[in-house]
C-alpha positions in Angstrom: 95.2 85.6 122.2 95.9 83.5 119.3 98.5 80.5 119.5 100.2 79.0 116.9 102.0 76.1 118.1 103.0 72.4 117.1 104.8 70.0 119.9 105.6 66.2 118.1 108.9 63.4 119.0 108.3 61.0 115.7 110.7 59.2 113.1 112.3 60.5 110.0 110.5 58.8 107.3 113.5 60.3 104.5 117.0 61.9 104.8 116.4 65.7 104.8 116.5 67.6 101.1 118.8 70.6 101.8 117.7 73.5 99.2 118.5 76.7 99.1 115.9 80.1 98.7 116.8 81.8 95.5 118.3 84.5 98.4 121.0 81.5 99.4 118.6 80.8 102.5 118.9 77.4 103.3 115.8 75.2 103.8 115.6 71.7 104.8 112.5 69.6 104.0 111.4 66.0 105.7 108.5 63.7 107.3 108.2 62.5 110.1 106.0 59.4 111.5 104.2 59.6 115.0 102.2 56.8 116.5 99.4 56.8 118.5 98.2 54.5 120.6 95.2 53.2 122.5 92.8 50.9 123.5 89.1 50.2 122.0 85.6 49.3 123.5 86.7 45.8 123.1 89.7 45.6 124.8 92.3 45.6 122.3 95.0 47.4 121.3 94.5 49.6 117.7 97.0 51.8 116.8 97.8 54.9 114.1 100.9 56.7 112.3 100.4 60.1 111.6 102.9 61.8 108.3 103.8 65.0 109.4 105.5 67.4 106.7 108.5 69.4 108.7 110.4 73.0 106.9 113.4 74.0 108.8 115.0 76.9 107.6 118.0 78.3 108.8 120.9 77.1 110.3 118.9 74.9 111.5 117.9 73.4 108.1 122.2 72.9 107.9 122.8 71.2 110.5 119.2 68.9 111.2 120.3 67.5 107.1 123.5 67.0 107.9 122.9 65.0 111.5 119.5 63.3 111.4 118.4 60.2 108.8 115.7 58.5 107.8 114.9 56.3 110.9 116.8 59.3 113.9 114.3 60.6 117.4 113.8 63.9 117.0 111.2 66.2 118.7 110.2 69.4 117.0 108.9 72.0 118.5 107.0 74.6 115.7 103.9 75.7 114.3 101.5 75.0 111.7 101.5 76.5 108.1 99.6 76.2 105.0 100.2 77.0 101.8 98.5 77.6 98.4 100.0 77.1 94.7 98.8 76.2 91.4 100.6 72.8 89.7 101.6 72.4 86.3 97.7 71.8 85.0 96.4 75.0 86.3 95.0 73.2 88.9 94.6 74.9 92.9 97.2 72.8 95.3 97.5 73.3 99.0 99.2 71.8 101.6 100.2 72.5 105.5 103.3 71.9 106.7 104.7 72.2 110.4 107.4 74.9 110.4 110.3 74.0 112.8 111.4 76.7 114.6 113.1 74.3 117.3 114.6 70.5 116.7 116.2 67.8 119.3 118.0 64.9 117.8 117.0 62.3 120.3 119.2 60.0 121.6 122.1 58.4 119.5 121.9 54.6 118.6 125.4 52.7 119.2 127.2 51.5 116.4 126.2 53.5 113.1 124.1 52.0 111.1 120.6 53.5 109.6 119.0 56.5 112.1 122.2 57.1 114.0 122.1 60.8 114.5 125.8 61.4 114.6 129.0 59.8 112.5 130.6 57.1 114.6 134.4 58.0 113.2 135.8 62.3 113.5 138.9 63.8 111.9 141.7 64.5 114.2 144.0 66.9 114.9 146.5 65.8 112.5 143.4 64.4 109.9 144.0 61.4 111.0 140.3 58.5 111.6 140.1 58.1 115.4 136.7 56.8 117.2 134.4 59.0 118.7 135.1 59.5 123.0 132.2 59.6 125.1 132.4 62.7 125.9 133.9 64.3 129.3 131.4 65.8 131.3 132.8 69.3 133.3 133.9 68.4 137.2 132.5 70.7 139.0 134.4 71.5 142.9 131.8 71.6 146.0 132.6 73.4 148.9 132.6 73.3 152.7 129.0 73.8 153.1 127.9 71.4 149.8 127.0 74.7 147.5 128.6 75.0 144.3 131.6 78.1 143.5 130.9 80.7 141.0 134.5 80.0 139.4 133.3 76.3 138.7 130.9 76.9 136.3 131.6 76.0 132.7 129.4 79.4 131.5 
């Protein structure tokens, strides 16, 4: 049995770049930085940063390019892939990247600004702009035995 699985939590080093293949498939690429902190043998705190190239395909690429920005926190689940090509000078080049199969956005930053995952304003039904209100959660009624009624489930 073989396994090629990568799990990362880090911050974007730049806004995602969205492109399309000649066949029309959307692809987004971005860098992700992860930090590792440890204490060395002299009891000194050490820190190292790794930089990862992330590739996202299809609908996820469109969503990532729309909502992720430089500094955003993201959880990436995917696989390692190595590609090679010949550059303009004829030299053989090689890169290893993470092909994202699942992305979760980190918490929203309050007040917008760099790294905010979602725009601070949305369009209202009449086209007017309105501030985002906190999403209201559905109320699920409990029955007398303390359980949940199936008709109250939102799915």
